[in-house]
Biopython code that builds the backbone (N, CA, C, O; Angstrom):
import numpy as np
from Bio.PDB.StructureBuilder import StructureBuilder

atoms = [
    (1, "MET", "N", (5.787, 124.539, 20.083)),
    (1, "MET", "CA", (5.495, 125.794, 20.746)),
    (1, "MET", "C", (5.616, 126.913, 19.714)),
    (1, "MET", "O", (6.558, 126.923, 18.922)),
    (2, "GLU", "N", (4.701, 127.825, 19.717)),
    (2, "GLU", "CA", (4.727, 128.888, 18.728)),
    (2, "GLU", "C", (5.602, 130.058, 19.184)),
    (2, "GLU", "O", (5.780, 130.305, 20.376)),
    (3, "HIS", "N", (6.136, 130.762, 18.192)),
    (3, "HIS", "CA", (6.957, 131.939, 18.466)),
    (3, "HIS", "C", (6.042, 133.107, 18.818)),
    (3, "HIS", "O", (5.095, 133.406, 18.091)),
    (4, "LYS", "N", (6.329, 133.760, 19.930)),
    (4, "LYS", "CA", (5.538, 134.915, 20.347)),
    (4, "LYS", "C", (6.392, 136.165, 20.206)),
    (4, "LYS", "O", (7.497, 136.224, 20.745)),
    (5, "PRO", "N", (5.891, 137.166, 19.485)),
    (5, "PRO", "CA", (6.659, 138.415, 19.404)),
    (5, "PRO", "C", (6.681, 139.111, 20.766)),
    (5, "PRO", "O", (5.668, 139.189, 21.462)),
    (6, "LEU", "N", (7.843, 139.605, 21.119)),
    (6, "LEU", "CA", (8.000, 140.293, 22.394)),
    (6, "LEU", "C", (8.131, 141.790, 22.158)),
    (6, "LEU", "O", (8.589, 142.213, 21.096)),
    (7, "PRO", "N", (7.736, 142.593, 23.135)),
    (7, "PRO", "CA", (7.900, 144.044, 22.993)),
    (7, "PRO", "C", (9.380, 144.432, 23.025)),
    (7, "PRO", "O", (10.229, 143.631, 23.417)),
    (8, "ASP", "N", (9.676, 145.649, 22.616)),
    (8, "ASP", "CA", (11.026, 146.189, 22.755)),
    (8, "ASP", "C", (11.175, 146.652, 24.197)),
    (8, "ASP", "O", (10.371, 147.444, 24.689)),
    (9, "PHE", "N", (12.202, 146.157, 24.869)),
    (9, "PHE", "CA", (12.414, 146.483, 26.266)),
    (9, "PHE", "C", (13.456, 147.571, 26.402)),
    (9, "PHE", "O", (14.428, 147.608, 25.648)),
    (10, "LYS", "N", (13.256, 148.458, 27.362)),
    (10, "LYS", "CA", (14.189, 149.547, 27.612)),
    (10, "LYS", "C", (15.326, 149.137, 28.549)),
    (10, "LYS", "O", (16.361, 149.802, 28.606)),
    (11, "SER", "N", (15.128, 148.036, 29.285)),
    (11, "SER", "CA", (16.156, 147.581, 30.216)),
    (11, "SER", "C", (15.999, 146.080, 30.453)),
    (11, "SER", "O", (14.965, 145.493, 30.136)),
    (12, "SER", "N", (17.025, 145.483, 31.006)),
    (12, "SER", "CA", (16.947, 144.063, 31.344)),
    (12, "SER", "C", (15.948, 143.835, 32.480)),
    (12, "SER", "O", (15.280, 142.802, 32.527)),
    (13, "ASP", "N", (15.849, 144.797, 33.389)),
    (13, "ASP", "CA", (14.866, 144.672, 34.477)),
    (13, "ASP", "C", (13.444, 144.657, 33.928)),
    (13, "ASP", "O", (12.599, 143.892, 34.392)),
    (14, "GLU", "N", (13.187, 145.512, 32.930)),
    (14, "GLU", "CA", (11.862, 145.546, 32.308)),
    (14, "GLU", "C", (11.569, 144.214, 31.613)),
    (14, "GLU", "O", (10.454, 143.699, 31.698)),
    (15, "ARG", "N", (12.564, 143.661, 30.931)),
    (15, "ARG", "CA", (12.414, 142.369, 30.257)),
    (15, "ARG", "C", (12.118, 141.274, 31.275)),
    (15, "ARG", "O", (11.189, 140.486, 31.097)),
    (16, "ASP", "N", (12.908, 141.228, 32.338)),
    (16, "ASP", "CA", (12.717, 140.192, 33.360)),
    (16, "ASP", "C", (11.324, 140.272, 33.984)),
    (16, "ASP", "O", (10.678, 139.246, 34.200)),
    (17, "GLN", "N", (10.861, 141.487, 34.273)),
    (17, "GLN", "CA", (9.537, 141.658, 34.862)),
    (17, "GLN", "C", (8.446, 141.226, 33.885)),
    (17, "GLN", "O", (7.463, 140.608, 34.294)),
    (18, "TYR", "N", (8.606, 141.543, 32.606)),
    (18, "TYR", "CA", (7.638, 141.130, 31.588)),
    (18, "TYR", "C", (7.541, 139.602, 31.549)),
    (18, "TYR", "O", (6.445, 139.042, 31.523)),
    (19, "PHE", "N", (8.694, 138.940, 31.546)),
    (19, "PHE", "CA", (8.695, 137.476, 31.523)),
    (19, "PHE", "C", (8.015, 136.911, 32.772)),
    (19, "PHE", "O", (7.227, 135.971, 32.678)),
    (20, "LYS", "N", (8.312, 137.469, 33.910)),
    (20, "LYS", "CA", (7.720, 137.010, 35.167)),
    (20, "LYS", "C", (6.199, 137.180, 35.148)),
    (20, "LYS", "O", (5.469, 136.302, 35.609)),
    (21, "ASP", "N", (5.728, 138.299, 34.620)),
    (21, "ASP", "CA", (4.290, 138.598, 34.597)),
    (21, "ASP", "C", (3.529, 137.854, 33.498)),
    (21, "ASP", "O", (2.320, 137.656, 33.616)),
    (22, "ASN", "N", (4.227, 137.438, 32.423)),
    (22, "ASN", "CA", (3.551, 136.884, 31.251)),
    (22, "ASN", "C", (4.040, 135.491, 30.865)),
    (22, "ASN", "O", (3.824, 135.057, 29.734)),
    (23, "ALA", "N", (4.683, 134.798, 31.769)),
    (23, "ALA", "CA", (5.271, 133.494, 31.457)),
    (23, "ALA", "C", (4.222, 132.473, 31.032)),
    (23, "ALA", "O", (3.117, 132.427, 31.572)),
    (24, "ASP", "N", (4.603, 131.649, 30.043)),
    (24, "ASP", "CA", (3.774, 130.503, 29.676)),
    (24, "ASP", "C", (3.824, 129.472, 30.799)),
    (24, "ASP", "O", (2.832, 128.815, 31.113)),
    (25, "TYR", "N", (5.014, 129.351, 31.397)),
    (25, "TYR", "CA", (5.221, 128.462, 32.535)),
    (25, "TYR", "C", (6.549, 128.827, 33.187)),
    (25, "TYR", "O", (7.289, 129.666, 32.675)),
    (26, "PHE", "N", (6.847, 128.192, 34.321)),
    (26, "PHE", "CA", (8.086, 128.429, 35.045)),
    (26, "PHE", "C", (8.861, 127.125, 35.115)),
    (26, "PHE", "O", (8.291, 126.066, 35.376)),
    (27, "SER", "N", (10.153, 127.209, 34.884)),
    (27, "SER", "CA", (11.016, 126.041, 34.892)),
    (27, "SER", "C", (11.905, 126.080, 36.132)),
    (27, "SER", "O", (12.491, 127.112, 36.461)),
    (28, "LEU", "N", (11.995, 124.955, 36.804)),
    (28, "LEU", "CA", (12.822, 124.799, 37.997)),
    (28, "LEU", "C", (13.999, 123.914, 37.604)),
    (28, "LEU", "O", (13.801, 122.811, 37.094)),
    (29, "VAL", "N", (15.232, 124.390, 37.840)),
    (29, "VAL", "CA", (16.422, 123.690, 37.360)),
    (29, "VAL", "C", (17.477, 123.599, 38.458)),
    (29, "VAL", "O", (17.694, 124.547, 39.212)),
    (30, "ALA", "N", (18.130, 122.432, 38.532)),
    (30, "ALA", "CA", (19.286, 122.244, 39.413)),
    (30, "ALA", "C", (20.316, 121.414, 38.669)),
    (30, "ALA", "O", (19.965, 120.463, 37.970)),
    (31, "LYS", "N", (21.570, 121.766, 38.816)),
    (31, "LYS", "CA", (22.649, 121.001, 38.205)),
    (31, "LYS", "C", (23.119, 119.950, 39.205)),
    (31, "LYS", "O", (23.335, 120.239, 40.382)),
    (32, "HIS", "N", (23.270, 118.723, 38.708)),
    (32, "HIS", "CA", (23.704, 117.610, 39.560)),
    (32, "HIS", "C", (24.886, 116.909, 38.897)),
    (32, "HIS", "O", (24.748, 115.794, 38.393)),
    (33, "GLY", "N", (26.027, 117.552, 38.897)),
    (33, "GLY", "CA", (27.221, 116.963, 38.298)),
    (33, "GLY", "C", (27.385, 117.391, 36.849)),
    (33, "GLY", "O", (26.605, 118.188, 36.327)),
    (34, "VAL", "N", (28.400, 116.854, 36.218)),
    (34, "VAL", "CA", (28.747, 117.229, 34.850)),
    (34, "VAL", "C", (27.671, 116.742, 33.870)),
    (34, "VAL", "O", (27.447, 115.541, 33.718)),
    (35, "GLY", "N", (27.020, 117.695, 33.219)),
    (35, "GLY", "CA", (26.013, 117.372, 32.215)),
    (35, "GLY", "C", (24.727, 116.773, 32.739)),
    (35, "GLY", "O", (23.910, 116.304, 31.946)),
    (36, "ARG", "N", (24.517, 116.770, 34.038)),
    (36, "ARG", "CA", (23.297, 116.210, 34.612)),
    (36, "ARG", "C", (22.478, 117.319, 35.266)),
    (36, "ARG", "O", (22.979, 118.070, 36.103)),
    (37, "TYR", "N", (21.220, 117.407, 34.873)),
    (37, "TYR", "CA", (20.326, 118.438, 35.392)),
    (37, "TYR", "C", (19.009, 117.811, 35.834)),
    (37, "TYR", "O", (18.562, 116.809, 35.276)),
    (38, "ASP", "N", (18.407, 118.415, 36.834)),
    (38, "ASP", "CA", (17.052, 118.060, 37.239)),
    (38, "ASP", "C", (16.195, 119.249, 36.825)),
    (38, "ASP", "O", (16.514, 120.390, 37.163)),
    (39, "ARG", "N", (15.114, 118.994, 36.100)),
    (39, "ARG", "CA", (14.291, 120.082, 35.592)),
    (39, "ARG", "C", (12.818, 119.692, 35.708)),
    (39, "ARG", "O", (12.439, 118.549, 35.451)),
    (40, "ALA", "N", (11.995, 120.671, 36.103)),
    (40, "ALA", "CA", (10.552, 120.460, 36.191)),
    (40, "ALA", "C", (9.853, 121.754, 35.774)),
    (40, "ALA", "O", (10.424, 122.840, 35.867)),
    (41, "GLU", "N", (8.620, 121.620, 35.317)),
    (41, "GLU", "CA", (7.835, 122.772, 34.876)),
    (41, "GLU", "C", (6.629, 122.956, 35.781)),
    (41, "GLU", "O", (6.010, 121.995, 36.237)),
    (42, "TYR", "N", (6.311, 124.238, 36.030)),
    (42, "TYR", "CA", (5.169, 124.585, 36.882)),
    (42, "TYR", "C", (4.375, 125.706, 36.229)),
    (42, "TYR", "O", (4.931, 126.571, 35.552)),
    (43, "LYS", "N", (3.095, 125.676, 36.440)),
    (43, "LYS", "CA", (2.200, 126.671, 35.841)),
    (43, "LYS", "C", (2.394, 128.062, 36.445)),
    (43, "LYS", "O", (2.304, 129.063, 35.735)),
    (44, "THR", "N", (2.660, 128.130, 37.751)),
    (44, "THR", "CA", (2.793, 129.428, 38.404)),
    (44, "THR", "C", (4.155, 129.560, 39.087)),
    (44, "THR", "O", (4.818, 128.567, 39.385)),
    (45, "LEU", "N", (4.548, 130.795, 39.325)),
    (45, "LEU", "CA", (5.794, 131.080, 40.031)),
    (45, "LEU", "C", (5.724, 130.540, 41.453)),
    (45, "LEU", "O", (6.698, 129.976, 41.951)),
    (46, "GLU", "N", (4.591, 130.707, 42.104)),
    (46, "GLU", "CA", (4.433, 130.243, 43.473)),
    (46, "GLU", "C", (4.629, 128.733, 43.574)),
    (46, "GLU", "O", (5.280, 128.255, 44.503)),
    (47, "GLU", "N", (4.071, 127.973, 42.622)),
    (47, "GLU", "CA", (4.257, 126.521, 42.615)),
    (47, "GLU", "C", (5.730, 126.153, 42.439)),
    (47, "GLU", "O", (6.230, 125.245, 43.103)),
    (48, "ALA", "N", (6.419, 126.857, 41.547)),
    (48, "ALA", "CA", (7.836, 126.572, 41.293)),
    (48, "ALA", "C", (8.690, 126.862, 42.524)),
    (48, "ALA", "O", (9.566, 126.070, 42.870)),
    (49, "ILE", "N", (8.442, 127.985, 43.183)),
    (49, "ILE", "CA", (9.216, 128.342, 44.379)),
    (49, "ILE", "C", (8.953, 127.346, 45.506)),
    (49, "ILE", "O", (9.888, 126.920, 46.183)),
    (50, "LYS", "N", (7.704, 126.976, 45.712)),
    (50, "LYS", "CA", (7.369, 126.017, 46.759)),
    (50, "LYS", "C", (8.030, 124.666, 46.483)),
    (50, "LYS", "O", (8.550, 124.029, 47.399)),
    (51, "ALA", "N", (8.008, 124.230, 45.226)),
    (51, "ALA", "CA", (8.646, 122.958, 44.864)),
    (51, "ALA", "C", (10.154, 123.030, 45.084)),
    (51, "ALA", "O", (10.754, 122.063, 45.553)),
    (52, "ALA", "N", (10.771, 124.157, 44.754)),
    (52, "ALA", "CA", (12.214, 124.327, 44.959)),
    (52, "ALA", "C", (12.554, 124.254, 46.437)),
    (52, "ALA", "O", (13.526, 123.601, 46.817)),
    (53, "GLN", "N", (11.776, 124.907, 47.263)),
    (53, "GLN", "CA", (12.022, 124.889, 48.703)),
    (53, "GLN", "C", (11.860, 123.479, 49.265)),
    (53, "GLN", "O", (12.641, 123.054, 50.116)),
    (54, "THR", "N", (10.861, 122.763, 48.798)),
    (54, "THR", "CA", (10.646, 121.390, 49.252)),
    (54, "THR", "C", (11.785, 120.487, 48.802)),
    (54, "THR", "O", (12.312, 119.708, 49.597)),
    (55, "ARG", "N", (12.169, 120.586, 47.529)),
    (55, "ARG", "CA", (13.262, 119.749, 47.015)),
    (55, "ARG", "C", (14.573, 120.057, 47.728)),
    (55, "ARG", "O", (15.365, 119.156, 48.006)),
    (56, "GLN", "N", (14.795, 121.324, 48.021)),
    (56, "GLN", "CA", (16.012, 121.699, 48.734)),
    (56, "GLN", "C", (16.004, 121.140, 50.148)),
    (56, "GLN", "O", (17.029, 120.645, 50.618)),
    (57, "ALA", "N", (14.874, 121.207, 50.832)),
    (57, "ALA", "CA", (14.769, 120.705, 52.197)),
    (57, "ALA", "C", (14.993, 119.191, 52.250)),
    (57, "ALA", "O", (15.578, 118.679, 53.204)),
    (58, "VAL", "N", (14.531, 118.486, 51.232)),
    (58, "VAL", "CA", (14.656, 117.032, 51.196)),
    (58, "VAL", "C", (16.046, 116.596, 50.730)),
    (58, "VAL", "O", (16.659, 115.712, 51.328)),
    (59, "GLY", "N", (16.535, 117.222, 49.661)),
    (59, "GLY", "CA", (17.771, 116.735, 49.063)),
    (59, "GLY", "C", (18.915, 117.714, 49.020)),
    (59, "GLY", "O", (19.990, 117.374, 48.524)),
    (60, "GLY", "N", (18.725, 118.925, 49.524)),
    (60, "GLY", "CA", (19.780, 119.934, 49.466)),
    (60, "GLY", "C", (19.916, 120.499, 48.060)),
    (60, "GLY", "O", (19.007, 120.398, 47.236)),
    (61, "GLY", "N", (21.055, 121.085, 47.814)),
    (61, "GLY", "CA", (21.317, 121.635, 46.487)),
    (61, "GLY", "C", (20.729, 123.008, 46.287)),
    (61, "GLY", "O", (19.923, 123.488, 47.085)),
    (62, "GLY", "N", (21.146, 123.625, 45.211)),
    (62, "GLY", "CA", (20.639, 124.931, 44.832)),
    (62, "GLY", "C", (19.729, 124.806, 43.627)),
    (62, "GLY", "O", (19.972, 123.980, 42.747)),
    (63, "TRP", "N", (18.694, 125.608, 43.577)),
    (63, "TRP", "CA", (17.706, 125.549, 42.504)),
    (63, "TRP", "C", (17.547, 126.930, 41.892)),
    (63, "TRP", "O", (17.679, 127.941, 42.582)),
    (64, "MET", "N", (17.265, 126.972, 40.608)),
    (64, "MET", "CA", (17.022, 128.229, 39.902)),
    (64, "MET", "C", (15.656, 128.164, 39.242)),
    (64, "MET", "O", (15.260, 127.126, 38.712)),
    (65, "VAL", "N", (14.936, 129.285, 39.278)),
    (65, "VAL", "CA", (13.624, 129.378, 38.665)),
    (65, "VAL", "C", (13.730, 130.322, 37.468)),
    (65, "VAL", "O", (14.272, 131.422, 37.576)),
    (66, "TYR", "N", (13.202, 129.873, 36.323)),
    (66, "TYR", "CA", (13.184, 130.670, 35.106)),
    (66, "TYR", "C", (11.754, 130.841, 34.628)),
    (66, "TYR", "O", (10.945, 129.921, 34.744)),
    (67, "ALA", "N", (11.432, 132.024, 34.086)),
    (67, "ALA", "CA", (10.146, 132.270, 33.441)),
    (67, "ALA", "C", (10.331, 131.990, 31.953)),
    (67, "ALA", "O", (11.302, 132.447, 31.349)),
    (68, "ILE", "N", (9.409, 131.246, 31.365)),
    (68, "ILE", "CA", (9.523, 130.837, 29.974)),
    (68, "ILE", "C", (8.380, 131.434, 29.162)),
    (68, "ILE", "O", (7.211, 131.330, 29.532)),
    (69, "ILE", "N", (8.745, 132.060, 28.048)),
    (69, "ILE", "CA", (7.765, 132.526, 27.057)),
    (69, "ILE", "C", (8.240, 131.990, 25.718)),
    (69, "ILE", "O", (9.316, 132.353, 25.241)),
    (70, "GLY", "N", (7.434, 131.122, 25.111)),
    (70, "GLY", "CA", (7.841, 130.520, 23.840)),
    (70, "GLY", "C", (9.135, 129.744, 24.026)),
    (70, "GLY", "O", (9.209, 128.828, 24.844)),
    (71, "PHE", "N", (10.167, 130.123, 23.250)),
    (71, "PHE", "CA", (11.467, 129.461, 23.327)),
    (71, "PHE", "C", (12.489, 130.284, 24.099)),
    (71, "PHE", "O", (13.676, 129.959, 24.087)),
    (72, "GLN", "N", (12.048, 131.340, 24.769)),
    (72, "GLN", "CA", (12.967, 132.219, 25.491)),
    (72, "GLN", "C", (12.709, 132.145, 26.993)),
    (72, "GLN", "O", (11.618, 131.794, 27.441)),
    (73, "SER", "N", (13.746, 132.487, 27.755)),
    (73, "SER", "CA", (13.600, 132.429, 29.206)),
    (73, "SER", "C", (14.288, 133.619, 29.865)),
    (73, "SER", "O", (15.148, 134.277, 29.279)),
    (74, "ALA", "N", (13.880, 133.866, 31.097)),
    (74, "ALA", "CA", (14.497, 134.904, 31.925)),
    (74, "ALA", "C", (14.638, 134.352, 33.335)),
    (74, "ALA", "O", (13.720, 133.727, 33.867)),
    (75, "PHE", "N", (15.792, 134.589, 33.926)),
    (75, "PHE", "CA", (16.039, 134.156, 35.298)),
    (75, "PHE", "C", (15.114, 134.932, 36.235)),
    (75, "PHE", "O", (14.946, 136.143, 36.092)),
    (76, "VAL", "N", (14.513, 134.215, 37.202)),
    (76, "VAL", "CA", (13.594, 134.839, 38.146)),
    (76, "VAL", "C", (14.147, 134.833, 39.564)),
    (76, "VAL", "O", (14.174, 135.870, 40.226)),
    (77, "LYS", "N", (14.592, 133.660, 40.037)),
    (77, "LYS", "CA", (14.948, 133.540, 41.448)),
    (77, "LYS", "C", (15.859, 132.351, 41.665)),
    (77, "LYS", "O", (15.753, 131.333, 40.981)),
    (78, "ALA", "N", (16.760, 132.495, 42.629)),
    (78, "ALA", "CA", (17.605, 131.384, 43.063)),
    (78, "ALA", "C", (17.180, 130.941, 44.457)),
    (78, "ALA", "O", (16.912, 131.762, 45.334)),
    (79, "ILE", "N", (17.126, 129.649, 44.637)),
    (79, "ILE", "CA", (16.942, 129.066, 45.962)),
    (79, "ILE", "C", (18.343, 128.524, 46.288)),
    (79, "ILE", "O", (18.713, 127.458, 45.796)),
    (80, "PRO", "N", (19.126, 129.239, 47.106)),
    (80, "PRO", "CA", (20.543, 128.929, 47.283)),
    (80, "PRO", "C", (20.828, 127.517, 47.791)),
    (80, "PRO", "O", (19.986, 126.871, 48.414)),
    (81, "TYR", "N", (22.038, 127.068, 47.501)),
    (81, "TYR", "CA", (22.511, 125.760, 47.939)),
    (81, "TYR", "C", (22.432, 125.646, 49.460)),
    (81, "TYR", "O", (22.766, 126.576, 50.194)),
    (82, "LYS", "N", (21.989, 124.500, 49.898)),
    (82, "LYS", "CA", (21.940, 124.218, 51.333)),
    (82, "LYS", "C", (22.321, 122.750, 51.516)),
    (82, "LYS", "O", (21.701, 121.865, 50.927)),
    (83, "ASP", "N", (23.319, 122.503, 52.316)),
    (83, "ASP", "CA", (23.782, 121.157, 52.577)),
    (83, "ASP", "C", (22.975, 120.577, 53.736)),
    (83, "ASP", "O", (23.079, 121.051, 54.867)),
    (84, "ASN", "N", (22.184, 119.568, 53.457)),
    (84, "ASN", "CA", (21.301, 118.983, 54.482)),
    (84, "ASN", "C", (21.881, 117.742, 55.135)),
    (84, "ASN", "O", (21.152, 116.934, 55.710)),
    (85, "ARG", "N", (23.197, 117.595, 55.045)),
    (85, "ARG", "CA", (23.805, 116.402, 55.687)),
    (85, "ARG", "C", (23.874, 116.563, 57.173)),
    (85, "ARG", "O", (24.351, 115.667, 57.870)),
]
sb = StructureBuilder()
sb.init_structure("model")
sb.init_model(0)
sb.init_chain("A")
sb.init_seg("    ")
for serial, (resi, resn, name, xyz) in enumerate(atoms, 1):
    if name == "N":
        sb.init_residue(resn, " ", resi, " ")
    sb.init_atom(name, np.array(xyz, "f"), 0.0, 1.0, " ", f" {name:<3s}", serial, name[0])
structure = sb.get_structure()
């Protein structure tokens, strides 16, 4: 993956919005115990959120969505933990 120069941001909110609007892809992540993670990549934010909601409905757990540009990321959204037992 190539390094992409980023603009100078005036705030963290501006940075987060830039990442959300210009992401190469979106990463969906959930922690499943010590050192174990479930991770998937999606082309759009909508696909990532829909997948998180589906995975949560089926298996529970909390999911986080990150916007990725090059080797950097910004947190976008949490799909909170839900116990489906």
